[in-house]
C-alpha positions in Angstrom: -0.1 160.9 -89.4 1.2 160.8 -85.4 2.9 163.3 -83.2 3.6 162.1 -79.9 0.3 160.1 -80.2 -1.9 162.1 -81.6 -3.3 163.1 -85.4 -1.1 165.6 -87.0 -0.7 167.4 -90.7 2.5 169.4 -92.1 0.7 172.2 -92.5 -2.9 174.1 -91.3 -5.0 177.1 -91.2 -4.0 179.4 -87.8 -6.6 179.5 -85.2 -7.6 183.5 -86.3 -7.7 182.4 -89.9 -4.5 185.2 -91.0 -2.3 182.5 -91.5 -0.8 178.9 -91.5 1.4 177.0 -88.8 4.0 174.5 -89.6 6.2 171.5 -88.4 9.6 173.8 -88.7 11.2 170.8 -90.5 15.2 172.0 -89.6 14.7 171.4 -86.0 13.6 168.4 -86.4 14.6 165.0 -85.2 15.8 167.0 -81.7 13.0 169.6 -81.4 9.9 169.8 -82.3 8.5 173.0 -83.1 5.6 174.7 -84.7 6.1 178.0 -86.7 4.2 180.4 -88.1 4.0 181.9 -91.6 1.8 185.4 -91.9 2.9 187.0 -94.9 4.7 185.8 -99.0 7.7 186.4 -97.2 7.2 184.0 -94.6 6.1 181.2 -96.9 8.7 181.9 -99.2 11.7 181.6 -96.6 10.3 178.9 -95.3 9.8 177.3 -98.8 14.0 178.5 -99.2 15.2 177.6 -95.8 13.6 173.7 -95.8 11.7 174.1 -92.7 9.1 172.9 -95.3 10.2 170.5 -97.5 9.0 167.3 -99.7 7.6 168.0 -103.3 4.1 168.0 -102.8 4.6 169.9 -99.3 6.0 172.6 -101.2 3.5 173.2 -103.6 0.7 173.4 -100.9 3.1 175.7 -98.8 3.2 178.0 -101.5 -0.7 177.8 -102.6 -1.1 179.1 -99.1 1.6 181.8 -99.5 -0.2 183.1 -102.8 -3.7 183.2 -100.2 -1.6 184.7 -97.8 -0.6 187.8 -100.1 -3.7 187.8 -102.2 -5.2 189.0 -98.3 -2.9 192.0 -98.3 -2.6 192.9 -101.9 -5.1 191.6 -104.9 -4.8 193.0 -107.5 -2.9 191.3 -110.7 0.7 192.8 -110.4 0.1 191.2 -106.5 -1.1 187.9 -107.6 2.2 187.6 -110.2 4.5 189.0 -108.1 3.5 185.8 -106.0 4.3 183.9 -108.0 7.6 184.9 -109.6 8.3 185.3 -105.8 7.4 181.6 -104.7 8.7 180.7 -107.8 12.6 181.3 -107.6 12.7 179.6 -104.2 13.2 175.9 -105.4 13.6 175.2 -109.2 13.8 171.0 -109.3 10.1 170.2 -107.5 7.4 170.8 -110.2 4.9 170.7 -107.7 5.7 174.2 -106.8 5.2 175.5 -110.3 2.2 173.4 -110.9 0.2 174.7 -107.4 1.2 178.2 -108.3 -0.2 178.0 -112.2 -3.0 176.3 -110.4 -3.4 179.1 -108.1 -3.4 182.1 -110.9 -5.6 180.0 -113.2 -8.5 179.8 -110.6 -7.9 183.4 -109.3 -7.2 185.8 -112.4 -10.6 185.3 -113.5 -12.0 186.7 -110.4 -13.0 190.1 -109.3 -10.5 192.1 -107.0 -12.9 191.7 -104.1 -13.3 188.2 -104.0 -9.9 186.5 -104.5 -8.7 187.1 -101.0 -11.4 184.5 -100.1 -11.2 182.1 -102.6 -7.6 182.1 -102.9 -7.8 180.6 -98.8 -10.3 178.0 -100.0 -8.5 177.2 -103.1 -5.3 176.5 -100.7 -6.8 174.5 -98.4 -8.2 172.4 -101.4 -5.4 171.3 -103.0 -4.2 170.9 -99.5 -7.3 168.4 -98.6 -6.7 167.0 -102.5 -2.9 165.8 -101.8 -4.0 164.1 -98.4 -6.1 161.9 -100.9 -4.0 161.6 -103.6 -1.3 160.2 -100.7 -3.5 158.0 -98.9 -4.6 156.5 -102.3 -1.1 156.1 -103.2 -0.4 154.0 -99.8 -3.4 151.6 -101.2 -2.1 151.2 -104.5 1.6 150.4 -103.1 0.7 148.3 -101.1 -0.5 146.2 -103.4 3.4 145.9 -105.5 4.5 146.0 -101.9 3.0 142.9 -101.5 4.5 140.7 -104.2 7.6 141.0 -102.7 7.0 139.5 -99.1 9.0 136.4 -99.0 8.1 133.0 -97.3 9.1 134.4 -93.5 6.0 137.0 -93.8 8.8 140.1 -93.0 8.7 142.8 -95.6 12.1 144.5 -95.4 12.3 147.6 -97.2 14.5 150.5 -98.2 13.8 154.3 -98.5 16.2 157.2 -99.4 15.8 160.9 -98.6 12.5 161.4 -96.6 9.2 160.9 -98.6 6.9 160.1 -95.5 4.5 162.5 -94.1 6.7 165.4 -93.4 7.0 165.7 -97.0 3.4 165.9 -97.6 0.3 167.1 -96.4 -0.2 163.6 -94.7 0.5 160.0 -95.1 3.3 160.8 -97.3 4.7 159.2 -101.4 7.4 156.0 -100.6 6.3 155.8 -97.0 2.2 155.9 -97.7 2.6 152.2 -98.9 4.8 151.6 -95.5 2.1 152.9 -93.2 -0.9 151.2 -95.4 1.3 148.3 -94.8 1.9 148.5 -91.1 -1.6 149.7 -90.2 -2.9 146.4 -91.5 -0.7 144.3 -89.0 2.4 143.4 -91.9 5.2 142.8 -90.6 7.5 145.5 -92.1 10.8 147.2 -91.5 12.3 149.8 -93.5 16.2 150.7 -93.8 16.6 154.2 -94.1 19.6 155.6 -95.2 20.7 159.2 -93.2 20.6 161.7 -96.8 23.7 163.4 -96.3 24.7 166.3 -96.4 20.8 167.7 -95.5 20.0 164.5 -93.1 16.8 163.9 -94.3 16.6 160.1 -93.5 16.4 161.6 -90.3 13.3 163.0 -90.5 12.0 159.8 -92.2 13.6 157.5 -88.8 11.6 160.4 -86.9 8.5 159.6 -88.6 8.5 156.2 -88.4 9.2 156.2 -84.7 6.6 158.4 -83.7 4.2 155.8 -85.8 5.7 153.1 -84.0 7.2 151.2 -87.7 10.6 149.3 -87.0 13.5 150.9 -89.2 16.5 150.8 -88.7 19.4 154.0 -90.1 22.1 153.4 -92.3 25.2 155.5 -93.6 23.7 156.5 -97.2 27.5 154.1 -98.4 25.9 151.1 -96.7 23.0 150.5 -99.1 25.3 148.9 -102.1 26.6 145.9 -99.1 23.4 145.3 -97.9 21.6 145.4 -101.4 23.9 142.8 -102.1 23.8 140.6 -99.5 20.3 140.1 -100.1 16.9 140.4 -97.6 16.1 143.5 -98.8 12.3 143.0 -100.3 12.3 146.6 -102.4 13.3 150.2 -103.0 10.9 153.2 -102.6 11.6 156.4 -103.1 9.8 159.9 -103.3 10.5 161.8 -105.9 10.2 165.8 -106.9 9.6 165.7 -110.8 9.0 163.4 -113.1 9.9 163.4 -116.5 7.1 162.8 -119.4 9.3 159.7 -120.2 9.4 158.5 -116.7 12.6 159.6 -115.8 13.0 160.3 -112.3 14.6 163.6 -109.8 14.9 163.0 -106.5 17.1 163.9 -103.7 20.9 163.3 -104.4 21.6 159.8 -103.8 18.8 158.2 -105.2 20.5 157.0 -108.7 23.3 155.6 -107.0 20.2 153.1 -104.8 19.1 152.6 -108.4 22.1 151.4 -109.8 22.8 149.2 -106.7 19.0 147.8 -106.6 19.0 146.8 -110.1 22.6 145.1 -110.0 21.2 142.8 -106.9 17.7 142.2 -109.0 15.8 144.6 -106.2 12.9 146.1 -107.6 12.6 149.7 -107.1 9.9 151.6 -106.9 8.9 155.8 -106.9 6.4 156.6 -105.8 4.6 160.3 -106.3 1.2 162.0 -107.0 -0.3 163.7 -110.5 1.5 167.1 -109.1 4.9 166.0 -109.7 4.9 164.1 -112.8 5.8 167.3 -115.6 4.4 165.7 -118.9 5.8 169.1 -120.8 9.2 167.9 -119.7 10.7 165.7 -122.1 13.0 163.6 -120.2 15.9 164.1 -117.1 18.3 165.6 -119.0 15.8 168.9 -119.1 14.8 169.0 -115.3 16.8 171.9 -113.7 19.1 170.6 -110.8 19.3 172.9 -107.5 22.6 173.7 -106.4 22.5 174.5 -102.8 24.5 176.5 -100.7 28.0 175.0 -99.8 28.2 175.4 -96.0 25.1 172.2 -96.3 28.2 170.6 -96.6 30.9 172.5 -94.9 28.8 172.3 -91.2 27.3 169.8 -90.1 24.4 170.4 -87.5 22.9 168.6 -84.3 22.9 168.6 -80.6 25.9 169.5 -78.3 26.6 166.9 -75.1 24.6 168.8 -73.3 21.4 168.3 -75.8 21.2 171.5 -77.6 21.5 172.4 -81.1 24.8 173.4 -82.5 26.6 173.5 -85.4 29.8 171.6 -86.3 32.2 173.0 -88.8 33.9 170.3 -90.8 35.5 172.3 -93.6 37.1 175.6 -93.5 35.1 178.0 -95.1 37.3 178.6 -98.3 36.8 174.9 -99.1 36.0 174.9 -103.0 32.5 171.9 -102.4 29.6 171.0 -104.9 26.3 170.9 -103.6 24.0 169.2 -105.8 20.5 168.8 -104.1 19.4 166.2 -106.4 19.9 163.5 -109.2 18.0 162.0 -112.0 17.3 158.1 -112.0 17.0 156.7 -115.7 13.5 155.1 -116.5 14.9 152.0 -117.2 16.0 151.3 -113.4 12.8 152.8 -112.3 10.4 149.1 -111.9 7.2 150.8 -111.4 5.8 154.5 -111.0 3.0 154.2 -108.2 0.4 158.0 -108.1 -2.9 157.6 -107.1 -4.6 156.6 -110.2 -2.4 153.0 -109.6 0.9 151.9 -110.6 2.3 151.7 -114.6 5.9 151.3 -116.3 8.2 154.2 -116.5 7.4 155.4 -119.7 5.8 157.8 -121.4 2.8 155.2 -122.5 2.9 154.0 -119.1 2.4 157.1 -117.6 -0.2 158.2 -120.4 -2.2 155.1 -119.3 -2.7 156.6 -116.3 -3.4 159.9 -117.1 -4.9 159.8 -121.0 -5.8 163.4 -121.0 -2.2 164.0 -120.5 -1.7 163.1 -124.3 -2.0 166.9 -126.0 1.7 167.7 -124.1 4.5 166.2 -126.4 
């Protein structure tokens, strides 16, 4: 997608071939900054601190983290240690473990002398596959969204968190159909909830603005009212993990939007690639929910009057807070799951219709 009018990805190999560059998402939307990751430790920190975020991008970044580790030491112990280090960074997004398992399966049979180059190439393949999968999600999602266009010809959508190209390598998941609609000339407008406490909705607003897509930022708690008033044609979100029965784990607050959408009879769609679907996880209750640092609630980040980055403490350091990063939307609330293979009901049968090769699980 575009940054200052130039096509960009969220992660790309550095010119020297010994590192990867990323967009530092903790600096957005106030500052566009590129960071270089040159080691396993750099990569783990980038994932843990959310300099990269979004389930698909986390997986791709982890794959490059393994490649960076193999460049330093390529024996079995190093391969296992890299996977364990990266797996511990974020527990909910299944793409992380998916990418690590794929890298291990690919590299383990190879001689040590071949692993470093092979790891780099495999990580690049995972990145390119993510781009293509997200492009296809955009096309399949657009087919769904066309049916929601009202008599005015305008398409009013609501989303939550950031499931755009910043959460993937390119195109995005939930926003891929939005970009596809906009690029096709459809009159589309997006209602973007701020998504506290990390405010990932501001990332959505930033990237939509970069691409020229009309949008309006709303407080999270305004979503129910807007849905109840009418005028919203569909809600579309991404996912960090989809269980085998169609339950969806996504950024905290998603479940509330799904409930409001059901009450308002507004379609609620979830867009995600195959790597987000966990056929080994029976249901949403089995998905681990990440509990993040309390200061994400206690402290607000932004810019001061001079435009410089600043933080504001809104709660004392000893104030007890709970900060679950995700919630689970039950399959019954999901109108359809949209993947690179098409769309399906949010159910085991629906998922297996798209991925019959996964019948062996469960």
